[in-house]
N, C-alpha and C positions, 0 to 999 in steps of 0.2 A: 793335585793334576794325576790322574789315572794313567799309568803306563800300561803297555803289553808285551809281552812275548810273541813272536812271530806264529809260533806254534798255536796260541791261543786264539790269536785273529784268525789262524785259517780255518777253526773251526765251524765259521758261518758259512763256509761251503760245505760242509759235511750234511749228513741227514739229517733229518728231526728227530733221532732219539741219543744223539751226542747230548753228553753233560755241557752245563757252562762252563766256558773257559775261563782260566783265571788268569789274574794278571801276576807280576813277577812278586817273589815273596810268598805265592803258594797262599793269598788271602782271597777269598772269593769278591768281588765285587757285589756291592748291593745298591742300585737303586737309589736316588735319593728321592726325600718326601720332598713333596710340594713346595714346602715351606723353602729348601734349600737349592729351588732351582734357579735362582739369581747366582749363586755359587757354583753351582754345578754345570750352568751350560748358559753360552750367551745369547740364546733365543728368546728366553724367558716363556713363561707358561707351564702347562702340565709336564708332568714325564714321558709322556707318549708324546711321538713325534710322527708325522707322514713324511714319505717322498714325494716333490713336488716334481721331480724329473726321473729317467733313469740315474740310480747315482753308483759310481762305482765304489767299489768296497776295499781299502786299503790297509794293509798291516800296520802305516805307519802315518802318523798325522802330514802326508808330507805329497805334493803334487807329483813329485818324482818317483814317488815308490809305487810299482807298478801294481796295478789292482789285480787282485784274485778275484773278484766274481763282480755281480752287480743286485742291486735291489730295482723291479719293475717300479713304476709309477706308482704311488699309492700305498706302496708296503708300509706298515706299523713297524715301530722301531721304537723300544725304550731307551730311553737316554740314563747314560751310565756316567759321563763326565764331557769335561771339553779340552783342547788345547787349541789356541788361537782362535782360527776360520776354521776350524774342525770338531765334530761332534762324535763322540764315541759312543757307540749305542749296542744295544743287544737284540737278537731278531728273534721274536719267541718261537717262530718256527723252525730255523734251523739249528737253531740253541746255542748261536755262535756271536762273537762280537766283532765288530771294523771301525774303521773312523770312517765317516762320510762327511764330506762339503758341507757344512752348517746352511749354506745357500740353498741346497738343493733339499732342506726341510721344512715343514711348519708344523705347529702346534697341531695334535691329534688327539683323539680318544680311546679311552683303552679297546683294543680287538674284540672280535668274537672268540669264544673258547675254541671254534675250530683251528682258529691259529695255531694253535699250540698240542693238537691232539697229535700221537705218533703218526707216523704214516703207515698206512696197511701194506702189508707183505706183497709183491708183485707174485701177481699168477704166470706171468711170462715177462720174462728179463729178456731187453733187446735195445738197440742203439740203431734209432731210425728218426727220417723226419716225416711228418704228419700233415697235411693240408684239411682246414675246417671248411667244407664244403657249403656251411650253410650257417646263420646266426647262433652264437653258442654260448657257453659261459666258461670263466676260468674260475675254478673254484681254489679256497685254501683246504679243501677235505672233499673227498667223492660224496657228496650228497645233495640233492637237489634240493634242499631247504635254503630259505634266503641269506641265513645267518651265515651258509658255508660257503656264501659267492664272495668272490674276491671283485670282478668285474667282467663286465659285458666283452663277446669276441664278435668281431664282423668275421663273416664270409670271407674268405681269402686268406685267413691267417695261417702261418706256416708256422710250427714248431717242432724243436727237436726235442724227441719223447726217450725215457730210459725203459719202458715196460707200459702193461697193464695192471688195475687192479680192480677189484669188484667193489662196488660202493655198497652202501649201506641199504641201495635201493635193490642190490639186485644184479643191477647192470654193470657193463665194464666201461670202465672211465681210463686215460691216456694218462698216464704222470709225465711231466713235461721234465726237461734237464733240470728246472730249478724246484724242482718238487709241489708245482699245484697241476691239477686237475682237470681233463677237460672229456665228457662225456664223449664215449665211441660214437655214438651214431651220427651219422654223417660224416665221418670220417675218412680221408684218404692217406694209407699210408705206402709209401711206396715203396718198403719191402715187401709188401703184401698186394701191389698191383691187381697179383693175379688173381684174385678175390673179389676186387671190388666192383659195384654193380650199379653204380654210377657212371657221369660221361666224365672222359678223360682225355689228354693228349701226350702224345709220346712222340717227341722229335728224335732223331738222330741228326749228326751231323757229316759224319764220313761214313762210306766214302763218296755218297751223294745223299744230300742232305733233304729227307722227308719227314713231314709230319702226318701222324695217321690219329685221326679221330676214332675213340672207341667208346660203344654206349656198352657199359659193363665190360664183358672180354669180346665183343664183337666188335672186329674194325669197321666202320662205316664211310671211311674217305680217306684215302691218302692223297698228300698233296707234295709235289715239290715245293722246296723254299729255297730263297737265299740264305747264305749264314754270313757271319762276321768276317772280315780281315782280319790278317794275322795282328794289326795293331788292334784293333777294337773286337777280339773274340766273342762268337755269341756263348752265353755263359753257360754251364754246364751243371744240373743239379735239380731240384725240386723246386719248382715253383705254384704259381696259382693264378689266372685272370687277375688282375687287381684293380683296372678302372677300364674303361671302354670311351672310345672317341669316334665319332661319326665321321668326321670332318675333320683333320689333323694339319696342323702346321708342326713340322718337323725341323729346328732350328738348332745349329751346332755352338751357338753361343750357350744356349743354356748348360752345356758341357764344358764352358769356356774355352772353344777353339773356334776363331777369327772365321769368318765366312771365305776372309782370302788365303788362306792356310790350305795345304796341299790335303787336309780333312775336314775340312770346313763345307757346311751345305745350308741351305733355305730351301725347303722343299714344303709347298703349299697342296691343299687338296689329297693328303693321303689318306686316302677311306679306310673305314672299318678296322681301327687302328684298337689291339685289344692288347694293352700292358700286363706283363707278368712278372716285371723287377721295378724297384722302388726308382731304379735309374734310368730306366727309359728301354729296356728292350721290349720289344712288343711284337705281335704277329699283323701285318698288317698288309696292303695294296700298296704293291711294287711296281706301279706305272715307268718308273724311268729306266727298269732293268729287266732283261727275260733272262738272263743267265739262270734259271731255277734250276735246282740241285747244286750247285755251285758258290764262289762266294762273290762278295759284291755287297756287304751292308755292315753299319757301326756295330753290329749286336744283334739285330734286331732277324726274324726270321720273316723276310719276304714273301709274300705270296702273289697269286695271278688273282686279277680282278674279281674272276668266277669262284677260286677258293676263297679268297678273304671275305667275300659277300655270303657266302654258304656259311662259312665259321663264325661271322656275326649272326645268324639268324640261329644256331645250331648252339655256340657256347654262350655262357653266362660269367659274372662276375663269382668266382669261388671255384671255378672248373679248374683241377691240376694240370699243370703242366711239368711233363718231366722230358729233361734235355740229356741227352747220352752224347758223348764223343762219337760212338759207332757203335 
C-alpha cells in the first residue's frame, strides 16, 4: 500500500506547475501497469479513472480526515494505489495526489493532452465571482478546440475565479479557482459590474429593500421588495436567475418546516417566481403582504404583482442578481 505525507497530498490543491508529490521515504510513486491493476486498486480495469460525482480529496484514507479540496464530476485521475475503500490518485492537471473514495470512481480512458499543459500566466489577477449568462464551456485549457473542453456549462452558472488569461485564440478566458477556464464572452463579473453591457439586477436590503433592474449601466426600473425575517434572512452575494415558474406553490415542508410551525406556510398561486439560489430564494409576486421595502419573507425578495410581472417579461435564466446588505 502506498502511504503519503500530508505535505505531498496537499500538492493536489496547488497550481499545475508543481511537481509530482512524493510518498514517505522520498521514493517517487509510479503508476501500476495494467497487469498490476488487481493488486494496485480494488475497482479493476485500466489505470485511469474518472469521478462519478463531486469527490472530496483527503490527505489520509479516512472519512474523518478533513477534505482539503474537491474534484469535479468527470475529473480524470491516474490510479496509484489503494487502501481499503479508498483509492490513491494522481491528478495530471494539478500534478498532485490525494485519497478519493473508490465508490466515486469508475474506469476511464487516458485524458486529453490539454489536461496536463502548464497553466498560462494571468494577465490580471483577482479573486472574484462570475456569472455565466449564456450557455458556454468549461475547459482544461483556454482553447476553443474540442480536445481542450472538459464539459458544457449552462447559463446561470456561478463560479469563483482567480483572474483572466489570454487563450490560444487570442481571446480572454477566466481561470476558475480550481484551474479550469471559461471564455470571457457573455460573462458578468461582480467586481466589474460597472462595465457590464447586459441585463442584471442589483438588490439592496437596508435600510429600505429595493431591487433595481439595469440594462448595461442604465437603471430601467426600481422596485420595492420584501426581505427575509431575522430567522430566514435574504442571502447576500452574487447569484443568477436559475429557473422560472409562472405559477408556483410554496410549501414550508420542502424545507422541513411543518405547516403548523410558527414559521410554516403553504401558499398557492405565487405568480412570476424566478429562483436565484438552489435552496429556494426567489423574486415573486407577494400578494399576501404589502410591506414592500421592509421585512416579511422567508428569504425571498417579494414584489408587487405589477413589478413581478414586469420582471418576468424582462428577465431570463442567466441574468445576474447581486444582493447587498446595504
